[in-house]
C-alpha positions as CSV (number, residue, x, y, z in Angstrom):
1,M,42.3,32.1,-1.7
2,R,41.7,34.3,1.3
3,L,38.4,34.9,3.6
4,H,37.9,38.1,2.5
5,T,38.7,37.0,-1.3
6,L,36.2,34.4,-0.9
7,V,33.4,36.4,0.6
8,A,33.5,38.5,-2.2
9,A,33.5,36.5,-4.9
10,V,30.1,35.0,-3.3
11,G,29.0,38.2,-3.1
12,A,29.1,38.9,-6.8
13,A,28.1,35.7,-7.7
14,L,25.3,36.5,-5.5
15,I,24.5,39.5,-7.9
16,L,24.6,37.9,-10.8
17,S,22.5,35.2,-9.8
18,G,19.6,36.8,-11.4
19,C,20.3,35.5,-14.6
20,V,18.9,32.0,-13.6
21,T,16.5,32.3,-11.0
22,S,13.6,30.4,-9.5
23,R,11.6,33.0,-8.9
24,G,8.1,32.6,-10.1
25,L,8.1,29.1,-9.4
26,E,6.1,27.6,-6.3
27,P,3.8,24.3,-5.7
28,Q,0.2,25.1,-5.7
29,G,-0.9,22.3,-3.3
30,Q,-2.4,22.7,0.0
31,L,-2.9,19.5,2.7
32,S,-6.4,19.7,3.9
33,D,-7.2,20.1,7.5
34,P,-8.8,17.2,8.9
35,S,-11.6,19.5,11.1
36,T,-13.2,20.9,8.1
37,L,-13.9,17.2,6.9
38,H,-17.1,17.6,8.7
39,A,-18.9,14.0,9.7
40,D,-20.9,14.8,12.9
41,R,-24.2,14.0,11.3
42,S,-22.4,11.1,9.5
43,L,-22.0,9.8,12.8
44,A,-24.3,10.8,14.9
45,K,-25.9,7.3,15.5
46,A,-22.6,5.9,15.8
47,Q,-21.9,4.2,19.6
48,V,-18.4,6.6,20.5
49,S,-15.7,5.1,22.6
50,P,-12.9,7.0,23.9
51,A,-10.3,5.0,22.6
52,N,-11.7,2.2,20.6
53,W,-9.6,2.3,17.8
54,P,-9.3,-1.9,16.2
55,A,-7.0,-4.0,18.2
56,A,-3.5,-5.0,16.1
57,D,-4.5,-8.9,16.2
58,W,-8.2,-7.8,16.0
59,W,-9.5,-11.1,13.3
60,T,-9.0,-13.2,17.0
61,G,-12.0,-11.1,17.9
62,L,-13.8,-13.0,15.2
63,G,-13.4,-16.2,17.5
64,D,-12.1,-18.9,14.8
65,S,-8.7,-20.5,15.6
66,Q,-8.4,-21.5,12.1
67,L,-8.9,-18.1,11.0
68,D,-6.0,-17.0,13.7
69,A,-3.8,-19.4,12.0
70,L,-4.5,-18.8,8.2
71,I,-3.8,-14.9,8.7
72,A,-0.5,-15.8,11.4
73,E,0.2,-18.1,7.9
74,A,0.2,-14.9,5.5
75,L,1.7,-12.4,7.3
76,K,4.7,-15.0,6.6
77,G,4.8,-16.4,3.2
78,N,2.3,-13.4,1.3
79,P,4.6,-12.4,-1.8
80,D,3.2,-8.8,-1.3
81,L,5.2,-9.0,1.7
82,A,8.4,-10.0,0.3
83,V,7.5,-6.9,-2.4
84,A,7.5,-4.3,0.4
85,E,10.2,-5.8,2.2
86,A,12.4,-5.0,-0.8
87,R,11.2,-1.6,-1.5
88,V,12.1,-0.6,2.2
89,R,15.6,-1.9,1.5
90,Q,15.2,-0.1,-1.6
91,A,15.1,2.7,0.0
92,Q,17.2,2.4,2.7
93,A,19.9,2.7,0.0
94,Q,19.0,5.3,-1.7
95,S,19.1,7.3,1.5
96,G,22.3,5.9,2.3
97,A,23.6,6.9,-1.1
98,A,22.3,10.2,-0.6
99,D,24.0,10.6,2.8
100,A,27.1,9.8,1.7
101,A,26.7,12.6,-1.1
102,R,27.4,14.7,2.3
103,D,30.8,13.5,3.2
104,P,34.2,14.7,1.7
105,T,35.8,11.5,-0.7
106,F,39.2,10.2,-0.8
107,G,41.0,8.0,-3.3
108,V,44.5,6.8,-4.1
109,G,45.3,5.3,-7.4
110,G,48.7,4.6,-9.6
111,G,49.6,2.6,-12.5
112,I,52.4,2.2,-14.8
113,A,52.7,3.7,-18.5
114,G,55.2,3.2,-21.1
115,A,55.4,4.5,-24.5
116,R,58.4,5.0,-27.6
117,L,58.5,8.1,-29.2
118,P,59.7,8.2,-32.5
119,G,63.0,9.3,-33.7
120,T,61.5,12.4,-35.9
121,L,59.9,13.6,-33.0
122,L,62.4,14.0,-30.4
123,P,66.0,12.9,-31.2
124,P,68.0,10.3,-29.5
125,P,68.2,9.4,-26.3
126,T,64.7,10.4,-25.7
127,G,63.4,9.2,-29.3
128,N,63.8,5.7,-30.4
129,H,63.7,5.0,-27.0
130,F,61.1,2.8,-25.3
131,G,60.6,3.6,-21.4
132,W,58.4,3.3,-18.7
133,T,56.9,5.7,-16.1
134,K,55.5,4.5,-13.0
135,Y,52.9,7.3,-11.1
136,G,50.8,7.2,-7.7
137,Y,48.3,9.7,-6.7
138,G,45.7,10.9,-3.8
139,N,42.8,13.1,-4.1
140,F,40.7,14.6,-1.7
141,S,37.3,16.4,-2.8
142,W,34.5,18.2,-0.8
143,D,31.8,20.2,-1.9
144,L,30.8,22.6,1.0
145,D,27.0,22.5,0.5
146,L,26.7,26.4,1.4
147,W,23.0,26.5,1.4
148,G,22.1,22.4,2.7
149,G,20.7,21.2,-0.4
150,K,22.8,17.9,0.0
151,R,21.2,18.0,3.2
152,D,17.3,19.0,1.8
153,A,17.8,15.8,-0.6
154,W,19.2,13.8,2.3
155,E,15.8,14.5,4.0
156,A,14.2,13.5,1.1
157,A,15.6,10.4,0.8
158,V,14.8,9.8,4.4
159,G,11.3,10.7,4.4
160,A,10.9,8.3,0.8
161,Q,12.6,5.3,3.2
162,R,10.2,6.1,6.1
163,A,6.5,6.2,3.6
164,S,8.2,2.6,2.0
165,E,8.5,1.4,5.8
166,I,5.1,2.5,6.4
167,D,3.6,0.7,3.5
168,A,5.3,-2.3,4.5
169,R,3.1,-2.4,7.4
170,A,0.4,-1.4,5.6
171,A,0.7,-4.5,3.8
172,R,0.3,-6.8,6.3
173,I,-3.0,-4.7,7.4
174,E,-4.1,-5.4,4.0
175,I,-3.4,-9.0,3.9
176,S,-5.1,-9.5,7.7
177,T,-8.2,-8.1,6.0
178,N,-8.1,-9.6,2.5
179,V,-7.5,-13.2,4.5
180,A,-10.6,-12.7,6.8
181,R,-12.7,-11.6,4.2
182,A,-11.9,-14.2,1.9
183,Y,-12.5,-16.7,5.2
184,V,-15.9,-14.8,5.1
185,Q,-16.9,-15.6,1.9
186,L,-15.8,-19.5,2.0
187,G,-17.9,-19.7,5.0
188,Y,-21.0,-18.0,3.2
189,A,-20.1,-20.2,0.2
190,F,-20.7,-23.4,2.2
191,T,-23.9,-21.8,3.2
192,Q,-25.0,-21.3,-0.2
193,L,-24.0,-24.8,-1.4
194,D,-26.1,-26.3,1.8
195,V,-29.0,-24.2,1.0
196,A,-28.9,-25.1,-2.9
197,K,-28.5,-29.0,-1.8
198,A,-31.8,-28.6,0.0
199,E,-33.4,-26.8,-2.5
200,L,-32.3,-29.9,-5.5
201,E,-33.8,-32.2,-2.9
202,R,-37.2,-30.2,-2.6
203,S,-37.5,-29.6,-6.0
204,Q,-36.6,-33.5,-7.0
205,A,-39.2,-34.5,-4.7
206,S,-42.0,-31.8,-5.7
207,G,-40.9,-33.0,-9.3
208,T,-42.0,-36.9,-8.1
209,L,-44.9,-36.2,-6.7
210,T,-45.9,-33.9,-9.7
211,R,-45.4,-37.0,-11.9
212,Q,-47.4,-39.2,-10.0
213,R,-50.4,-36.4,-9.9
214,V,-50.3,-36.5,-13.6
215,A,-50.2,-40.4,-14.0
216,A,-53.5,-39.5,-12.0
217,G,-54.6,-37.7,-14.0
218,V,-54.6,-34.5,-11.4
219,D,-52.0,-32.5,-13.0
220,N,-50.7,-32.0,-16.8
221,Q,-47.7,-32.0,-18.5
222,I,-47.1,-27.9,-17.4
223,Q,-46.7,-28.5,-13.8
224,V,-44.3,-31.6,-15.2
225,K,-42.1,-29.0,-17.2
226,Q,-42.3,-26.0,-14.4
227,A,-41.2,-29.1,-11.7
228,D,-38.0,-30.0,-14.1
229,S,-36.9,-26.0,-14.4
230,E,-37.0,-25.6,-10.9
231,I,-34.8,-29.2,-10.9
232,A,-32.7,-27.6,-13.2
233,T,-32.2,-24.6,-11.1
234,A,-31.4,-26.1,-8.2
235,E,-28.4,-27.9,-10.2
236,R,-27.2,-24.7,-11.0
237,E,-27.7,-23.2,-8.1
238,V,-25.4,-26.1,-6.1
239,A,-22.8,-26.0,-9.4
240,V,-22.5,-21.8,-8.6
241,A,-21.9,-22.8,-4.5
242,E,-19.5,-25.3,-5.3
243,R,-17.6,-23.0,-7.7
244,A,-17.8,-19.9,-5.1
245,I,-16.1,-22.5,-2.3
246,D,-13.1,-23.5,-5.2
247,S,-12.7,-19.7,-5.8
248,S,-13.0,-18.9,-2.1
249,R,-10.1,-21.2,-1.4
250,S,-7.9,-20.0,-4.5
251,A,-8.0,-16.9,-3.2
252,L,-7.2,-18.0,0.5
253,S,-4.0,-20.1,-1.4
254,V,-3.1,-17.1,-3.4
255,L,-2.7,-14.5,0.4
256,L,-0.7,-17.7,1.7
257,G,1.5,-17.6,-0.6
258,K,1.0,-21.4,-1.7
259,G,-0.4,-23.4,-4.6
260,P,-4.1,-24.6,-5.1
261,D,-3.8,-27.9,-3.1
262,R,-3.0,-25.3,-0.4
263,G,-6.3,-24.2,-0.4
264,L,-8.0,-28.0,-0.1
265,D,-6.9,-28.3,3.5
266,I,-9.0,-25.0,4.6
267,A,-11.6,-26.9,6.7
268,R,-15.4,-25.2,6.2
269,P,-15.4,-21.9,8.5
270,A,-17.7,-21.9,11.7
271,A,-20.1,-19.3,11.7
272,L,-18.3,-15.9,12.4
273,A,-20.2,-13.1,14.3
274,P,-19.1,-9.4,13.3
275,S,-16.9,-8.0,15.2
276,A,-18.0,-5.0,17.6
277,V,-16.4,-1.6,16.6
278,A,-17.5,1.2,17.9
279,V,-16.6,4.6,16.1
280,P,-13.4,6.4,18.0
281,A,-13.9,9.8,19.4
282,N,-12.2,12.9,17.6
283,L,-12.6,11.0,14.6
284,P,-11.0,13.3,11.8
285,A,-8.3,14.3,13.7
286,D,-7.0,11.0,15.0
287,L,-7.2,9.2,12.0
288,L,-4.6,10.6,10.5
289,G,-2.7,8.2,13.2
290,H,-4.2,5.5,12.7
291,R,-4.4,5.0,9.1
292,A,-1.2,3.6,7.4
293,D,-1.6,5.1,3.9
294,L,-2.0,8.5,5.0
295,V,0.8,8.5,7.3
296,A,2.8,7.0,4.3
297,A,1.2,9.6,2.4
298,R,2.1,12.8,4.8
299,W,5.8,11.2,4.5
300,R,5.7,11.9,0.5
301,V,4.8,15.2,1.1
302,E,7.6,15.9,3.4
303,A,10.1,13.7,0.9
304,A,8.7,16.2,-1.8
305,S,8.9,19.6,0.4
306,K,12.4,18.4,0.9
307,S,13.1,18.0,-3.0
308,I,12.3,21.1,-3.8
309,A,14.3,22.8,-1.0
310,A,17.0,20.7,-2.7
311,A,15.9,21.9,-6.0
312,K,16.1,25.3,-5.1
313,T,20.1,25.4,-3.8
314,E,20.8,24.5,-7.4
315,F,20.0,28.4,-8.4
316,L,22.8,29.7,-6.0
317,P,26.3,29.8,-6.0
318,N,28.8,27.0,-4.3
319,V,32.4,26.2,-3.8
320,S,33.9,22.7,-3.5
321,L,37.5,22.4,-2.4
322,G,40.0,19.7,-4.0
323,I,43.5,18.4,-3.1
324,L,45.6,16.6,-5.7
325,A,48.3,15.0,-4.7
326,A,50.9,12.9,-7.0
327,Q,54.2,11.0,-7.2
328,V,56.1,9.9,-10.8
329,A,59.1,7.6,-10.7
330,P,60.7,7.0,-14.6
331,G,61.9,3.9,-15.4
332,S,63.5,1.3,-12.5
333,E,63.4,4.5,-10.0
334,N,61.9,3.6,-6.8
335,L,58.4,5.1,-6.9
336,F,58.0,6.8,-3.0
337,S,62.0,7.9,-3.3
338,A,61.3,10.0,-6.5
339,R,62.1,13.8,-6.9
340,A,58.8,13.6,-9.0
341,R,56.2,14.9,-6.3
342,F,53.9,17.5,-6.8
343,A,50.5,18.6,-4.9
344,Q,47.3,20.8,-5.9
345,I,44.9,22.6,-3.5
346,L,42.1,23.5,-5.8
347,P,39.2,25.4,-4.4
348,A,36.5,26.1,-7.0
349,F,33.7,28.1,-7.1
350,S,30.6,27.4,-9.4
351,L,27.2,29.6,-10.6
352,P,24.5,28.9,-13.0
353,I,24.5,31.8,-15.8
354,F,22.5,30.3,-18.4
355,D,21.5,26.4,-18.8
356,G,18.9,27.0,-21.3
357,G,16.6,26.2,-18.5
358,R,17.3,22.6,-17.4
359,L,16.9,24.2,-13.6
360,R,13.7,25.8,-13.7
361,A,12.3,22.3,-15.6
362,N,13.7,20.6,-13.0
363,L,12.3,23.0,-10.3
364,A,9.0,23.2,-11.9
365,G,9.2,19.2,-11.9
366,K,9.8,19.1,-8.3
367,D,6.8,21.5,-7.7
368,A,4.2,19.4,-9.4
369,D,5.8,16.4,-7.5
370,Y,5.0,18.4,-3.9
371,D,1.4,19.0,-5.5
372,L,0.8,15.4,-6.2
373,A,2.2,14.2,-3.3
374,V,-0.4,16.7,-1.4
375,A,-3.5,15.8,-4.2
376,Q,-2.8,12.5,-3.3
377,Y,-2.9,12.6,0.8
378,N,-6.2,14.7,0.5
379,K,-7.6,11.8,-1.5
380,I,-7.0,9.3,1.0
381,L,-8.0,11.2,4.1
382,V,-11.2,12.5,2.2
383,G,-11.8,9.0,1.3
384,A,-10.6,7.2,4.5
385,L,-13.0,9.1,6.4
386,N,-16.1,8.2,4.0
387,E,-15.2,4.9,4.2
388,V,-15.4,4.6,8.2
389,S,-18.9,6.7,7.7
390,D,-20.0,4.7,4.8
391,D,-19.3,0.8,6.7
392,L,-20.8,2.4,9.2
393,S,-24.1,3.5,7.6
394,A,-23.6,0.0,6.3
395,L,-23.8,-1.7,9.0
396,D,-26.6,-0.4,10.4
397,S,-28.7,-0.8,7.5
398,T,-27.7,-4.6,7.7
399,G,-28.5,-4.4,10.9
400,T,-32.0,-3.5,10.6
401,Q,-32.6,-6.0,7.4
402,I,-31.6,-8.6,9.5
403,A,-33.9,-7.7,11.9
404,A,-36.6,-7.8,9.3
405,Q,-35.4,-10.9,7.6
406,Q,-35.1,-12.9,10.8
407,R,-39.0,-11.9,11.2
408,A,-39.6,-13.1,7.4
409,Q,-37.6,-16.9,8.3
410,D,-39.8,-17.1,12.1
411,A,-42.8,-16.6,9.8
412,A,-41.9,-18.5,6.9
413,Q,-40.3,-21.5,9.1
414,Q,-43.9,-21.1,11.3
415,A,-45.4,-21.7,7.7
416,Y,-43.5,-24.7,7.1
417,D,-44.2,-26.5,10.5
418,L,-48.1,-25.8,10.0
419,S,-47.9,-27.3,6.9
420,Q,-45.8,-30.6,7.8
421,Q,-48.6,-30.1,10.7
422,R,-51.6,-30.2,8.1
423,Y,-50.1,-32.8,6.3
424,K,-49.1,-34.9,8.9
425,A,-52.8,-34.7,9.6
426,G,-54.5,-35.5,6.3
427,V,-55.4,-31.9,6.2
428,G,-52.6,-30.3,3.7
429,S,-50.8,-32.3,0.8
430,Y,-47.4,-32.8,0.2
431,L,-47.1,-30.9,-2.4
432,E,-48.3,-27.7,-0.2
433,S,-45.5,-28.3,2.3
434,L,-43.0,-28.4,-0.5
435,I,-43.7,-25.3,-2.0
436,V,-43.8,-23.9,1.6
437,R,-40.5,-25.0,2.2
438,Q,-39.1,-23.7,-0.7
439,Q,-40.2,-20.3,0.8
440,L,-38.1,-21.3,3.6
441,L,-35.0,-21.6,1.8
442,Q,-35.2,-18.6,-0.1
443,A,-35.8,-17.1,3.2
444,E,-32.4,-19.0,4.6
445,Q,-30.8,-17.9,2.1
446,R,-31.5,-14.5,1.6
447,M,-30.5,-14.5,5.7
448,A,-27.2,-16.2,4.6
449,A,-26.2,-13.8,2.5
450,L,-26.9,-10.6,5.1
451,R,-24.8,-12.3,7.7
452,A,-21.7,-13.1,5.6
453,Q,-22.0,-8.9,4.7
454,Q,-22.8,-7.9,8.2
455,V,-19.2,-10.0,9.2
456,D,-17.7,-8.7,5.7
457,T,-18.5,-5.0,6.4
458,S,-17.4,-4.8,10.1
459,V,-14.3,-6.2,8.5
460,Q,-13.9,-3.2,6.4
461,L,-14.3,-0.9,9.2
462,I,-11.7,-2.3,11.0
463,Q,-9.4,-1.7,7.7
464,A,-11.2,1.9,7.8
465,L,-10.0,2.5,11.3
466,G,-6.8,1.7,10.6
467,G,-6.8,-2.3,10.9
468,G,-4.8,-2.2,14.5
469,F,-1.8,0.5,12.9
470,R,-0.3,2.0,16.0
471,P,1.8,4.9,15.7
472,E,5.3,4.5,16.8
473,A,7.9,7.2,17.6
474,G,9.2,8.8,14.4
475,D,6.3,7.6,12.2
476,Q,4.8,10.9,12.3
477,P,6.7,13.8,10.1
478,V,7.9,16.5,12.2
479,A,8.3,19.1,10.0
480,A,5.2,21.2,8.4
481,A,5.9,20.1,5.1
482,T,5.7,23.6,3.8
483,P,8.0,24.3,1.0
484,A,10.6,27.0,1.7
485,N,10.7,30.0,-0.3
486,N,14.3,30.6,-1.5
């Protein structure tokens, strides 16, 4: 076919293409601008640092070598990492297939066929004769992809691949924070057990003393029953704390990718200090590059945009080229010396005229995929910024509560010390000292809960600030992620 003939055919096709059109189908989603998410007042009290993003190994700042080893173990053996890595390989294979679809194909084949035609159909010697035929062929085909649809499909697959790669890095961050949080809960459970055992010892001593007072006629059975109730409550609290230890160890075993016996080998954690985390400057904008889930969501928006572009090219005419060469040899003749040879050049033109709405339905689905990707990105962005603000507020509140609780605990300690002095001096009773001791244990329990909450919240803030994710070259999409209007 001559060039001017092909051009004329394409031009005519463009005129006819109004029969199947993408007109009126456009996505509705709009990416949120971080600058419109105001957080100045919410972050006004936070300490701001020019470049204080969490380090990649932020957990070392908690000062516990056992925790460092547990996180390293989890980052090697957690099953979720294997799942994420398998998804990366799956996405890589899909992008490779999309890239291969852009290239021409060439193949060869051959075979042997035998047939016997009846004499009633053809007279001898052809009829009533069984004959063999050998054949070989080679074919070449190439979709010219005039409008770049296959390239758009490949770029969409690459975007999905990049998203899965970022997801794998996000999985590592989530595992490290989950190990740290479970470790904090394990330490708190041990402290709970300490307080519960001390309260059980105190309530048993109080019960013994109460029975002695009843025997002496000082108290009555009401006080005995009250003491028994306190003992039973303390026994329950010991069981609750022991169960919390088992639960935390089990959670750590799962995160490590090991059986439940692995958790039994984890020693009691040392007291952890919360990590000192300041708010990085220009938080809303810079958060985009330091949250792996945001980066992955942005890649999915880009992939959805390219899928729309690829779907729109299906409405347009296309040209493909095919070449077929074959050779046939009957009977025992040498196939490569046979005289039956032929070749074809098959340029082909295609144009959708009527398809029952298939192409429009496909494009509408791609538009919806884009809107979904944009909505998910916007949701993650809004949630990320509010997580940072909420964690900072929680840390500020917890700090205030700890200061107040420290005063309450100091007062309870002083009251207990005075009750002990009075008892030893013969002024106060031992029962009075035991009652004051209960108040001190309650204060210690509340303080332990607040300190565990403070460390846990600091870990959550680190995760909200990206958990040490550092963008690398090529991590961020460079395109505008706005679907083209064809």
